KEKE-3310 file (N, C-alpha, C; in steps of 0.2 Angstrom, whole numbers, plus 5000, padded with zeros to 4 digits):
npx = (4937:4942:4932:4925:4940:4937:4925:4930:4941:4930:4922:4934:4936:4924:4924:4936:4929:4921:4926:4933:4928:4924:4933:4937:4924:4927:4940:4935:4925:4919:4931:4926:4916:4923:4933:4921:4916:4928:4928:4920:4919:4912:4902:4910:4916:4907:4906:4916:4915:4900:4905:4917:4905:4898:4910:4913:4898:4899:4910:4903)
npy = (5191:5186:5177:5172:5163:5156:5151:5143:5135:5127:5119:5110:5105:5097:5089:5081:5076:5069:5056:5052:5047:5035:5027:5024:5018:5005:5003:4996:4987:4969:4953:4943:4952:4957:4952:4946:4959:4959:4950:4954:4964:4974:4981:4985:4997:5003:5009:5018:5028:5034:5037:5047:5054:5060:5069:5075:5084:5091:5100:5106)
npz = (5053:5064:5068:5058:5057:5069:5067:5056:5063:5073:5066:5060:5074:5075:5064:5069:5079:5077:5067:5079:5086:5079:5075:5089:5092:5083:5089:5099:5096:5099:5099:5088:5083:5076:5068:5060:5054:5046:5037:5028:5015:5010:5018:5026:5015:5014:5029:5029:5018:5024:5036:5032:5024:5031:5039:5026:5024:5037:5033:5026)
capx = (4942:4944:4925:4928:4945:4933:4921:4933:4938:4925:4923:4937:4935:4917:4927:4939:4927:4917:4935:4939:4922:4922:4939:4936:4919:4929:4940:4929:4919:4921:4934:4921:4914:4926:4933:4916:4918:4933:4925:4917:4926:4905:4899:4917:4919:4901:4904:4920:4911:4896:4911:4921:4900:4897:4915:4909:4892:4902:4912:4898)
capy = (5189:5183:5174:5166:5157:5153:5144:5136:5128:5124:5113:5106:5099:5092:5081:5076:5071:5061:5053:5051:5040:5030:5026:5021:5013:5001:4999:4991:4979:4964:4951:4939:4954:4961:4947:4946:4964:4958:4945:4959:4973:4980:4983:4992:5000:5010:5011:5022:5029:5034:5042:5049:5058:5065:5074:5083:5088:5096:5107:5111)
capz = (5050:5071:5071:5051:5062:5076:5062:5055:5068:5074:5059:5062:5078:5074:5060:5069:5083:5073:5065:5083:5089:5076:5080:5096:5089:5080:5093:5105:5095:5102:5095:5089:5077:5071:5061:5054:5048:5042:5031:5020:5014:5008:5025:5031:5013:5016:5033:5028:5014:5028:5041:5023:5021:5038:5039:5020:5029:5044:5032:5019)
cpx = (4941:4936:4927:4935:4942:4927:4925:4939:4934:4923:4925:4937:4930:4920:4933:4932:4924:4919:4933:4933:4920:4928:4939:4929:4922:4933:4938:4925:4922:4928:4929:4918:4916:4931:4928:4917:4924:4933:4921:4920:4917:4904:4906:4917:4911:4901:4909:4916:4903:4901:4913:4911:4900:4904:4914:4906:4895:4904:4909:4897)
cpy = (5183:5177:5168:5161:5154:5148:5140:5131:5124:5115:5109:5102:5095:5087:5077:5073:5066:5055:5051:5045:5035:5030:5021:5018:5010:4997:4994:4986:4972:4958:4946:4947:4958:4957:4947:4951:4962:4957:4947:4966:4977:4984:4989:4996:5008:5012:5019:5027:5036:5039:5046:5056:5064:5071:5078:5088:5096:5101:5107:5115)
cpz = (5058:5069:5064:5054:5067:5071:5060:5057:5072:5071:5059:5067:5080:5070:5065:5076:5081:5071:5069:5087:5083:5074:5083:5094:5089:5086:5097:5104:5097:5096:5087:5077:5075:5066:5058:5048:5042:5035:5026:5023:5012:5013:5027:5023:5014:5024:5032:5021:5020:5031:5037:5022:5026:5039:5032:5026:5032:5040:5028:5027)
residu = (MET:PHE:GLU:ASN:LEU:LEU:ALA:GLU:PHE:GLN:ASP:LEU:LEU:TRP:GLY:LEU:GLY:ILE:VAL:SER:ILE:ALA:ILE:ILE:GLY:LEU:LEU:ILE:LEU:PRO:LYS:LYS:LEU:SER:ASN:GLN:LEU:GLY:GLN:HIS:PRO:LEU:ILE:LEU:THR:VAL:MET:PHE:PHE:SER:ILE:LEU:TYR:ALA:VAL:ILE:ARG:VAL:PHE:ASN)
# end
């Protein structure tokens, strides 16, 4: 039982780490690049689903 709890906790930490790195990466982008990304919603959608896919892969 305790091993299962630790395994789930480790999966949670991996998921939080992936999301945190993605958020930090987007926050430190230069303003010019950030504005260009905002003009192309398809790129942002692909980035979002890539991050979501990575988190789902960690939990499976």
